[in-house]
Structure formats: structure tokens, C-alpha cells
C-alpha distance (Angstrom), angle and dihedral (degrees) to the residues before:
residue distance angle dihedral
M1 . . .
D2 3.71 . .
D3 3.85 121.8 .
Q4 3.77 92.7 -117.8
A5 3.83 91.1 62.9
R6 3.83 89.0 49.6
Q7 3.73 96.1 48.1
P8 3.88 118.4 103.0
D9 3.72 112.3 -95.1
E10 3.75 96.3 -113.9
R11 3.79 93.7 141.1
S12 3.78 86.3 82.7
S13 3.75 113.9 100.0
R14 3.80 86.8 -133.0
A15 3.90 94.8 66.2
G16 3.67 102.6 107.3
K17 3.81 140.9 179.3
R18 3.72 126.1 -26.6
L19 3.77 111.5 -90.5
H20 3.87 95.3 -139.2
D21 3.70 141.0 -5.4
V22 3.83 111.4 -88.9
N23 3.81 88.1 -137.7
Q24 3.79 87.9 70.5
V25 3.79 88.0 68.1
P26 3.77 109.8 100.6
H27 3.80 114.5 -102.1
T28 3.74 92.3 -125.2
M29 3.82 91.0 56.7
R30 3.83 91.9 51.2
Q31 3.85 88.2 48.2
E32 3.80 91.4 52.0
A33 3.86 89.2 50.8
Q34 3.81 89.0 54.5
A35 3.77 91.9 46.7
R36 3.86 90.0 52.7
W37 3.78 100.7 38.4
G38 3.75 107.6 20.9
V39 3.86 136.6 -81.3
N40 3.73 92.5 -96.0
V41 3.76 97.4 63.5
E42 3.77 118.7 126.0
F43 3.80 116.8 -129.2
N44 3.80 123.6 -140.8
S45 3.77 137.4 162.5
A46 3.80 124.2 -124.1
R47 3.80 119.2 -91.7
E48 3.81 132.3 -139.4
N49 3.77 109.9 -87.8
G50 3.80 90.7 7.5
R51 3.84 125.6 146.7
Y52 3.78 121.5 -148.9
T53 3.78 132.2 179.0
G54 3.80 131.0 -174.8
P55 3.80 145.4 78.2
V56 3.81 118.7 -41.4
F57 3.72 143.1 -160.5
T58 3.79 125.8 -164.2
G59 3.81 135.8 -133.7
D60 3.74 130.1 179.5
E61 3.82 96.9 -81.7
Y62 3.87 104.4 6.3
V63 3.74 141.2 53.8
A64 3.88 115.1 -147.6
Q65 3.85 114.3 -152.7
R66 3.80 127.5 -172.5
V67 3.80 105.1 -138.3
G68 3.77 99.0 168.6
E69 3.72 139.3 7.2
K70 3.81 93.0 -83.5
S71 3.76 101.1 15.1
V72 3.91 129.8 91.9
V73 3.76 124.7 -179.8
F74 3.79 122.1 -157.4
H75 3.87 120.1 -145.5
R76 3.74 126.3 -168.0
R77 3.77 107.6 -123.4
E78 3.71 92.9 -139.1
Q79 3.75 92.1 60.2
V80 3.81 96.2 52.4
D81 3.80 124.2 78.8
F82 3.77 110.1 -140.4
S83 3.84 93.7 178.9
T84 3.76 96.7 92.6
S85 3.80 90.0 109.6
E86 3.75 133.9 11.9
N87 3.82 91.5 -120.4
M88 3.82 91.6 51.6
Q89 3.77 91.4 49.6
K90 3.79 93.6 49.0
R91 3.80 92.6 48.7
H92 3.81 90.6 47.8
D93 3.74 94.0 48.4
S94 3.76 91.8 51.3
N95 3.88 95.6 41.5
R96 3.77 93.5 -114.7
L97 3.75 100.1 129.2
N98 3.84 96.1 100.1
D99 3.78 112.0 128.0
A100 3.90 93.9 8.4
H101 3.79 113.8 136.0
L102 3.84 106.6 -123.4
S103 3.71 137.7 -178.8
I104 3.83 109.6 -146.9
R105 3.78 115.0 -167.9
Y106 3.77 123.9 -175.1
E107 3.71 128.5 -152.9
D108 3.73 104.2 -165.3
D109 3.84 102.9 -44.0
K110 3.88 97.8 -25.2
G111 3.81 118.4 91.0
K112 3.71 131.3 -160.8
A113 3.83 123.4 -156.2
Y114 3.71 124.9 -143.8
F115 3.78 131.3 176.7
H116 3.77 110.9 -106.0
D117 3.81 125.8 -159.5
P118 3.82 109.3 -161.9
Q119 3.87 94.1 -160.6
R120 3.80 92.9 50.7
A121 3.85 89.4 46.0
V122 3.78 87.9 57.2
I123 3.75 91.4 53.4
E124 3.82 91.8 49.4
E125 3.80 92.2 47.3
M126 3.81 91.9 49.2
F127 3.79 93.8 52.7
S128 3.82 91.1 44.6
R129 3.76 91.7 55.4
I130 3.80 92.3 48.1
K131 3.78 91.5 51.4
K132 3.80 91.0 48.1
T133 3.84 90.6 50.7
A134 3.83 89.3 47.6
E135 3.79 90.8 52.8
E136 3.78 88.9 53.8
K137 3.84 94.0 48.8
F138 3.74 100.7 38.5
G139 3.77 103.5 26.0
E140 3.84 119.6 -156.8
G141 3.74 119.9 -28.9
K142 3.76 147.9 75.9
T143 3.82 94.1 -50.6
L144 3.86 92.0 57.1
T145 3.87 93.4 42.5
T146 3.89 90.5 51.5
F147 3.77 92.4 45.8
A148 3.90 93.0 45.0
K149 3.82 88.2 52.3
Q150 3.78 94.2 49.3
L151 3.84 88.4 48.1
D152 3.84 91.6 52.5
E153 3.85 89.8 50.5
I154 3.83 91.5 50.5
K155 3.78 91.1 45.8
D156 3.80 92.7 51.7
V157 3.83 90.1 50.0
M158 3.83 90.9 51.5
V159 3.75 92.7 46.7
E160 3.78 91.4 49.3
K161 3.83 90.8 49.9
Y162 3.83 89.4 49.0
R163 3.80 90.7 48.8
E164 3.86 91.6 49.7
A165 3.83 91.4 48.7
K166 3.79 90.8 49.8
N167 3.77 89.3 50.5
R168 3.80 92.0 51.0
Q169 3.75 90.2 49.8
F170 3.77 91.0 50.8
E171 3.80 90.7 49.7
Q172 3.76 91.9 51.9
R173 3.77 93.3 46.8
T174 3.78 96.5 47.2
G175 3.80 105.7 19.4
Q176 3.73 91.7 -124.8
A177 3.74 138.1 89.4
P178 3.80 121.1 -111.1
Q179 3.82 109.3 -96.3
R180 3.76 107.6 -125.7
G181 3.76 136.7 32.5
T182 3.73 94.8 -0.4
E183 3.72 105.5 118.7
P184 3.75 109.7 108.2
Q185 3.76 107.5 -104.3
E186 3.80 112.8 -122.9
R187 3.76 105.7 -113.3
Q188 3.77 124.8 -163.3
A189 3.74 111.9 -142.3
K190 3.72 103.3 -115.3
P191 3.83 117.3 -168.3
L192 3.74 113.5 -124.6
E193 3.78 115.7 -105.8
R194 3.76 115.3 -112.8
């Protein structure tokens, strides 16, 4: 994934003031960020209405997130809602979010954290661009509707294959199957509409 896609969305006119001074982040936390991601990384604090995506590690009061090759953003844990999924909340409560890829999105000064899968995001982006190009070429109508439906079916198959491959990798690494929602869903082969 290119750096531009991982950068905070501060081009938006809604991105506001910084939520804290980066100098408030403990020195040991900044040192850990440099040890993980390089001594030349630039430190910033999150902004109101900002959007950030990348791997994280957690400290007592802050979450460090690599949002670019040389850019790290610090979030105050108290300002980020980690209850967006049961798994996220469990990992947050037991301090096991290190190296997870998260998307943290702020509305004003309150953030929400979501798991982010870079490979799946690439699949979603690719199909979104194909649909947009199809809209420009075909315009509205039955041809576009049929094509969009076919694209969605193909995307669903690709995402399912990707999910199954990730589950196999997990099983090989750990010797155990993931705990929920991992049984391959029986799919009926449906012919694509023409």
C-alpha cells in the first residue's frame, strides 16, 4: 500500500487542532517508537477529525501509530473508543494490540478504533475504482447494474478466498483454528448474469 493512502487525512477542511502536545508523550514511548520504526521518524499528535491507519503499539496512556514511512502519530488512550468489536476490546483490555493494524478515526476529539487489513483494503479499493470507471463508461442503466452486481459477486469470492488463506496461515502458525466465524461457508456456484 502506498504511503499516501496511509497518511492521515489532514487535507480535509475538517481536520482541526492537535489534541495534545507531542512533548507530553513519555520519553520512553518515543524511544520505543524509534526502536520499532527508525530513529528518523517524525512525531505528531492526533488532530480533531483526523483519520489514521497503520500498525500500533500501546503504552500506559498513549497509543503510537505508524502512519507513514517516517511518520508516527500518538493518540491518548482515553480519547479512543476500543469497543468497536468484542475482539478489539479484549485485546485493548489485556494490552495485546501491539503490531495490530488499526484505523483510528476522530469525530471532533473522540476517536474510534477499527481493525484494518491492508490487503483487504487493496481489494476493496480496486473494485471501487473499477465500478467508478464503469459508471463513467456505461452511465446509469441496466448494463451498469448488471456489471456492478457481477463485480460484487467476484469481489465476495476474492475476499472469501483471502479470508480462507489467512485462516490457513493462522492454523499453520499456531496449530489451532481461529475461534469464530472461520468455517468456510458453503457457497453455491451461481452463474454470473449476462
